[in-house]
C-alpha positions in Angstrom: -5.4 -261.0 65.3 -2.3 -260.6 68.4 -0.3 -258.1 65.9 -3.6 -256.3 65.9 -3.6 -255.6 69.5 -1.0 -253.0 69.6 -0.9 -251.5 66.2 -2.9 -248.1 65.6 -6.5 -248.6 65.1 -5.6 -252.2 66.1 -8.1 -253.5 69.5 -6.3 -251.6 72.1 -7.3 -248.2 70.5 -11.0 -249.3 69.5 -11.2 -250.7 73.3 -9.8 -247.6 74.6 -12.3 -245.1 72.5 -15.5 -247.8 72.7 -15.5 -249.4 75.9 -16.1 -245.6 77.6 -18.7 -245.4 74.8 -20.2 -248.9 75.4 -20.3 -248.4 79.4 -21.9 -244.8 79.0 -24.8 -246.4 76.5 -25.2 -249.2 79.0 -25.7 -246.7 81.6 -28.1 -245.4 79.6 -30.0 -248.7 79.1 -29.4 -249.4 83.1 -31.8 -246.2 83.3 -34.1 -247.5 81.0 -34.5 -251.0 82.3 -34.6 -250.5 85.7 -37.2 -247.7 85.1 -39.3 -250.7 82.9 -38.7 -252.8 85.9 -39.9 -250.8 88.8 -43.0 -250.0 86.1 -43.8 -253.8 85.6 -43.8 -254.4 89.2 -45.9 -251.3 89.9 -48.7 -252.4 87.2 -49.0 -254.8 83.9 -50.4 -251.4 82.7 -47.3 -248.9 83.5 -45.2 -251.2 81.4 -47.7 -251.9 78.5 -47.8 -248.0 78.5 -44.0 -247.6 79.2 -42.5 -248.7 75.7 -45.2 -247.8 73.6 -45.1 -243.5 74.8 -40.9 -244.0 75.1 -40.9 -245.4 71.7 -43.3 -242.9 70.1 -41.6 -240.1 71.9 -37.8 -241.3 70.8 -39.4 -241.3 67.5 -39.7 -237.8 67.5 -36.6 -237.2 69.0 -34.3 -239.3 67.3 -34.3 -237.4 64.3 -33.1 -234.0 66.0 -30.6 -236.0 68.0 -29.0 -237.7 65.2 -28.3 -234.7 63.4 -26.8 -233.4 66.0 -25.0 -236.4 66.8 -23.1 -235.8 63.6 -21.3 -233.1 64.9 -19.1 -235.7 66.1 -17.9 -236.4 62.3 -16.7 -232.3 61.7 -15.1 -232.9 65.3 -13.4 -236.1 64.3 -12.5 -234.8 60.9 -11.1 -231.4 62.6 -9.0 -233.2 65.1 -7.6 -235.6 62.8 -6.8 -232.9 60.0 -5.1 -231.0 63.5 -7.6 -227.8 62.9 -8.2 -227.2 66.4 -9.9 -223.7 66.9 -12.6 -225.1 63.9 -13.5 -227.9 66.9 -15.2 -225.5 69.1 -17.0 -223.8 66.2 -18.3 -227.1 65.3 -19.7 -227.9 68.7 -21.6 -224.5 68.5 -23.0 -225.1 65.8 -24.8 -228.1 66.9 -25.8 -226.4 70.2 -27.7 -223.8 67.9 -29.3 -226.7 66.0 -29.9 -228.2 69.2 -31.5 -224.9 70.7 -33.8 -224.5 67.5 -35.0 -228.8 68.0 -36.1 -227.9 71.7 -38.5 -225.5 70.5 -39.8 -227.5 68.0 -40.1 -230.7 70.1 -42.0 -229.4 72.5 -44.8 -228.4 69.8 -45.5 -232.1 69.5 -46.8 -231.9 73.0 -50.3 -231.0 71.9 -50.3 -234.2 69.6 -50.4 -236.4 72.4 -54.2 -237.3 72.5 -54.6 -237.8 68.9 -51.6 -239.9 67.9 -51.9 -242.1 71.2 -56.1 -242.3 69.4 -54.7 -243.5 66.0 -52.4 -246.1 67.8 -55.6 -247.7 69.3 -54.5 -249.3 72.6 -56.9 -250.4 75.1 -58.1 -247.5 77.3 -56.6 -248.1 80.2 -52.9 -247.8 78.8 -53.8 -245.1 76.6 -54.1 -242.8 79.1 -50.9 -243.7 80.4 -49.3 -243.3 77.4 -50.4 -239.8 76.8 -49.4 -238.6 80.1 -45.6 -240.0 79.8 -45.2 -239.1 76.1 -45.9 -235.4 77.2 -43.5 -235.0 80.0 -40.6 -237.0 77.7 -41.5 -234.7 75.1 -40.9 -231.6 76.7 -37.9 -232.8 78.4 -36.4 -233.6 75.2 -34.7 -230.7 74.2 -32.1 -232.0 77.0 -31.4 -235.2 75.0 -30.7 -233.2 72.0 -28.4 -230.4 73.7 -26.3 -233.0 75.4 -25.8 -235.2 72.2 -24.2 -232.2 70.4 -22.2 -231.0 73.6 -20.9 -235.1 74.0 -19.6 -234.8 70.7 -16.8 -232.2 71.9 -15.6 -235.3 73.6 -16.5 -238.2 71.8 -15.2 -236.7 68.2 -11.7 -236.2 69.7 -12.0 -240.1 71.1 -11.9 -238.9 74.6 -15.1 -240.9 75.4 -13.6 -241.7 79.5 -15.4 -238.1 80.6 -18.9 -239.0 78.5 -18.8 -242.0 80.4 -18.6 -240.6 83.8 -20.6 -238.0 83.0 -23.6 -240.3 82.0 -22.6 -242.1 85.3 -24.1 -239.5 87.2 -27.1 -238.9 85.4 -27.5 -243.0 86.6 -26.9 -242.1 90.0 -29.5 -239.5 90.0 -32.0 -241.5 87.9 -32.0 -244.9 89.6 -33.2 -244.2 93.2 -35.4 -241.2 92.2 -37.3 -243.8 89.4 -37.8 -246.1 92.2 -39.0 -243.3 95.2 -41.0 -241.6 92.4 -42.8 -244.5 91.0 -43.3 -246.2 94.4 -44.2 -243.3 96.5 -41.3 -243.8 99.0 -40.1 -241.5 101.6 -41.1 -238.4 101.8 -41.6 -238.5 97.6 -45.8 -238.9 96.2 -46.5 -242.2 94.7 -46.6 -241.0 90.9 -46.2 -244.5 89.0 -45.7 -244.0 85.2 -45.6 -240.3 86.0 -42.5 -240.2 88.4 -40.8 -242.2 85.9 -40.9 -239.3 83.3 -39.7 -237.4 85.7 -36.6 -238.8 87.2 -35.5 -239.2 83.4 -35.7 -235.6 82.5 -34.3 -234.6 85.7 -31.3 -236.9 85.3 -30.6 -235.7 81.3 -30.9 -232.1 82.8 -27.9 -232.9 85.3 -25.9 -234.4 82.4 -26.4 -231.5 80.1 -25.5 -229.1 83.3 -22.2 -231.3 83.3 -21.2 -231.4 80.0 -21.6 -227.3 79.5 -19.0 -227.0 82.3 -17.0 -228.8 81.0 -16.9 -227.8 77.6 -16.8 -224.0 78.7 -13.4 -224.9 81.1 -10.4 -222.8 80.9 -8.5 -225.2 79.4 -11.2 -225.8 76.3 -11.5 -222.2 75.8 -7.8 -221.9 75.5 -7.4 -225.2 73.3 -10.3 -225.2 71.5 -11.9 -221.8 71.4 -14.9 -223.0 73.3 -16.4 -219.8 73.8 -14.5 -217.6 71.5 -15.9 -218.9 68.4 -19.3 -219.3 69.8 -20.4 -217.5 66.7 -23.1 -218.8 64.4 -21.5 -219.7 61.1 -23.8 -220.1 58.3 -21.0 -222.2 55.8 -20.3 -224.9 58.6 -24.2 -225.0 60.0 -25.2 -225.4 56.0 -22.8 -228.8 56.1 -24.0 -229.7 59.5 -27.7 -230.1 57.8 -26.4 -231.4 54.7 -24.6 -234.2 56.0 -26.5 -234.4 59.2 -30.3 -234.4 58.0 -29.9 -237.7 56.1 -28.4 -239.0 59.6 -31.4 -238.0 60.7 -33.7 -239.5 58.4 -32.0 -242.5 58.6 -32.2 -242.9 62.5 -35.6 -241.6 62.5 -37.3 -244.1 59.8 -35.3 -246.7 61.9 -37.0 -245.8 64.8 -40.3 -245.2 63.4 -40.2 -248.9 61.9 -39.7 -250.4 65.4 -42.2 -247.8 66.9 -44.7 -248.9 63.9 -44.1 -252.6 64.9 -44.6 -252.4 68.5 -47.7 -250.5 68.0 -48.9 -253.6 65.9 -48.2 -256.0 68.2 -50.5 -254.2 70.2 -53.0 -254.7 67.5 -52.7 -258.6 68.3 -53.4 -258.3 71.7 -52.5 -256.9 75.1 -50.5 -259.8 76.2 -48.3 -260.1 72.9 -47.9 -256.3 73.9 -46.5 -256.4 76.9 -44.2 -259.6 76.0 -42.8 -257.7 73.2 -42.2 -254.8 75.1 -40.1 -256.8 77.8 -38.3 -258.9 74.9 -37.2 -255.6 73.4 -36.0 -254.2 76.6 -34.0 -257.0 77.0 -32.8 -256.5 73.4 -31.6 -253.1 74.5 -29.1 -254.5 76.5 -27.9 -255.7 73.3 -28.4 -252.7 71.0 -27.9 -249.8 72.9 -24.2 -250.9 74.1 -23.5 -251.5 70.6 -24.3 -247.8 69.6 -20.7 -246.9 71.5 -18.7 -249.3 69.1 -20.9 -247.8 66.3 -19.8 -244.2 67.5 -16.0 -245.5 68.2 -15.9 -246.7 64.5 -17.4 -243.8 63.2 -14.7 -241.4 65.2 -11.7 -243.2 64.2 -12.9 -243.3 60.4 -13.4 -239.6 60.3 -10.3 -238.8 62.0 -8.6 -241.2 59.4 -10.4 -238.9 56.5 -9.2 -236.0 58.3 -5.7 -237.2 58.4 -5.8 -237.9 54.5 -5.1 -241.9 55.3 -8.7 -243.9 54.9 -6.5 -246.9 55.0 -6.2 -246.4 58.8 -10.3 -246.2 58.6 -10.4 -249.5 57.5 -8.1 -251.2 59.8 -10.1 -249.8 62.8 -14.0 -250.7 60.7 -11.8 -254.4 61.1 -10.9 -254.6 64.7 -14.3 -252.8 65.4 -16.1 -255.7 63.8 -14.3 -258.7 65.5 -15.2 -257.2 69.1 -18.6 -256.1 68.3 -19.3 -260.0 66.8 -17.5 -261.7 70.3 -19.7 -258.9 72.4 -22.9 -260.3 70.4 -21.9 -263.9 70.6 -21.4 -263.5 74.4 -24.8 -262.2 74.9 -26.4 -264.7 72.7 -25.3 -267.2 74.8 -26.5 -265.5 77.8 -30.3 -265.2 76.2 -30.1 -268.9 75.3 -29.2 -270.4 78.0 -30.7 -267.8 81.0 -33.9 -266.6 79.3 -36.1 -267.3 82.1 -34.0 -265.2 84.8 -34.4 -262.2 82.5 -37.9 -262.4 81.7 -38.7 -262.9 85.6 -37.2 -259.5 86.8 -40.2 -258.4 84.9 -42.9 -260.7 86.5 -46.2 -258.6 88.1 -49.3 -260.2 88.5 -50.5 -260.1 84.6 -53.8 -259.6 85.3 -56.2 -259.6 82.3 -52.7 -260.1 79.9 -51.5 -263.7 80.6 -50.4 -265.7 83.3 -46.5 -266.2 84.5 -45.8 -269.2 82.6 -47.4 -268.3 79.3 -45.0 -264.8 79.9 -41.8 -266.8 80.0 -42.9 -269.5 76.9 -43.7 -266.5 74.4 -40.7 -264.5 75.5 -38.4 -267.3 75.8 -39.2 -268.1 72.1 -38.9 -264.0 70.9 -35.7 -263.9 72.5 -34.3 -266.6 69.8 -35.5 -264.5 67.2 -33.6 -261.6 69.0 -30.3 -264.3 68.8 -30.7 -264.2 65.0 -30.9 -260.8 64.0 -28.5 -259.2 66.5 -25.5 -260.6 64.6 -26.7 -258.4 61.3 -27.4 -255.5 64.0 -23.6 -255.5 64.2 -23.1 -255.2 60.4 -25.6 -252.5 60.7 -24.0 -250.5 63.0 -20.3 -251.1 62.4 -20.7 -250.7 59.0 -22.9 -247.6 59.0 -20.8 -246.2 61.7 -17.8 -246.3 59.2 -19.7 -245.0 55.9 -21.4 -241.8 58.1 -17.8 -240.9 59.5 -16.8 -240.3 55.9 -20.0 -238.6 55.0 -22.2 -241.1 53.1 -25.1 -240.3 54.8 -27.3 -240.2 51.7 -27.1 -243.9 50.8 -27.7 -244.7 54.6 -30.8 -242.4 54.4 -32.5 -244.1 50.8 -31.7 -247.5 51.8 -33.3 -247.3 55.4 -36.1 -245.2 53.8 -36.5 -248.4 50.9 -36.2 -251.4 53.0 -38.4 -249.8 56.0 -41.2 -249.4 53.6 -40.8 -253.0 51.5 -39.7 -254.9 54.3 -41.0 -253.8 57.5 -44.2 -251.4 57.2 -46.3 -252.5 54.4 -45.6 -256.2 55.1 -46.3 -255.8 59.0 -49.3 -253.9 57.9 -50.5 -256.5 56.0 -49.8 -259.5 57.9 -51.5 -258.1 61.1 -54.6 -256.4 59.7 -55.6 -258.2 56.5 -54.5 -261.5 57.3 -54.5 -261.5 61.2 -51.6 -263.4 61.8 -50.1 -264.0 65.2 -47.1 -263.0 67.3 -44.4 -265.0 65.5 -45.4 -263.9 62.1 -44.5 -260.4 63.1 -41.4 -261.0 64.6 -40.2 -262.8 61.7 -40.8 -260.1 59.5 -39.1 -257.6 61.9 -36.3 -260.1 61.9 -35.6 -260.1 57.9 -35.6 -256.4 57.8 -32.5 -255.8 60.6 -31.2 -258.7 58.6 -31.5 -256.7 55.4 -30.0 -253.6 57.0 -26.6 -255.5 58.2 -26.4 -257.2 54.2 -27.0 -253.8 52.7 -24.5 -251.6 54.9 -21.9 -254.2 54.4 -21.9 -254.4 50.4 -22.0 -250.5 50.9 -18.7 -250.4 52.5 -17.1 -253.2 50.8 -17.7 -250.8 47.5 -15.3 -248.3 48.8 -16.7 -244.9 47.9 -16.5 -243.5 51.7 -13.0 -243.3 51.0 -13.1 -240.7 48.7 -15.4 -238.7 50.7 -14.9 -235.3 53.4 -17.5 -233.6 55.4 -15.2 -230.7 56.4 -13.7 -228.3 54.3 -10.0 -228.0 52.1 -6.7 -227.6 53.6 -6.9 -223.9 52.4 -10.3 -223.1 53.1 -9.3 -223.8 56.9 -6.3 -221.7 57.1 -8.6 -218.7 55.5 -11.1 -219.0 58.3 
């Protein structure tokens, strides 16, 4: 392990690429975390509505965002192959897809009312869910455009830039969030509406900064970021071929947990609110881990582009070690200090339970998180490796099968037919998360990813 620190694709290189992404994802998590703290202290209905509506909007966004994010694999493999002029062209195909996505996503504005009618939460919560969802979905195109632009840096391993850009978004979001929710200074008190406006404003700032950096004079010369802005049918088609399964996979995963949250609302408002709080705390684990996922995908993609998959295998082992240490520290904090974390979300809880009951149920649910987060690490590390090489179809089909067979049908039957309590529902969710981790570990060990590649051959690149 000491030698692994300084070796290529060892701990130091992994941390150099992944830590800024962890910090970047952590910044986005912090934005959501503080947003929900402010809403929890504003009203119990606001926090009860925020996560279901936020998850519903992200469920629709997730497919488009994941397809745009797959630009990262193309950038990484072109970088490994030293085909730098193709980097700018690849990013532009992601941008064109993101612009199409922005138009399509805005259409979901018109299904907000029937969507939350089907979900069936209490009327006071439903009205807040609808308005929050509408604001987020109208600004969702910014998230997809930002994802495509960020790949220009993450695919080349220059992740510090993305960290500082997202930090700039947080600097705008957090104070604006507080002011618009609570009506501080010249700002009106808008509650959950203010939270939505602050979030969209922050993403707009992020996209503007990324656009300016992408089109800088240096990047125009080095990577043809302006000269190669044309639409390339063949490259766009390959982005869709490999990116579409990746998008479906993320959509299905988010849909599964969105479905789970909505089903907890069928158990009771108190169970819904407490599950929302625990999932928000869990985001401290999951979203920063996406930094390791992207970092590993980048290193594997660059190794495939160089024609040396063994480098990607070495990087994956390094990432796994670091990810497990990270998870271990967070699990320890969840086991030792659950009450301080849960107390951040305390309000009057009128009609939904007493603070003591929230602490008891929340502490027990955090123990489920402690069990499955290690399997989440397997999921993110190994799926990042095989997707970085191009093995996206397997990921899509396996997630679909496990989602239906282990999550959706069992949870629906348990809640609607057998009327089980919250603990039984969480057992099923934990089993689903563990199944994903084991499945991707076994696929990685098969070694099929080592023979894959998403970019064209060297001779084809020379002729384009």
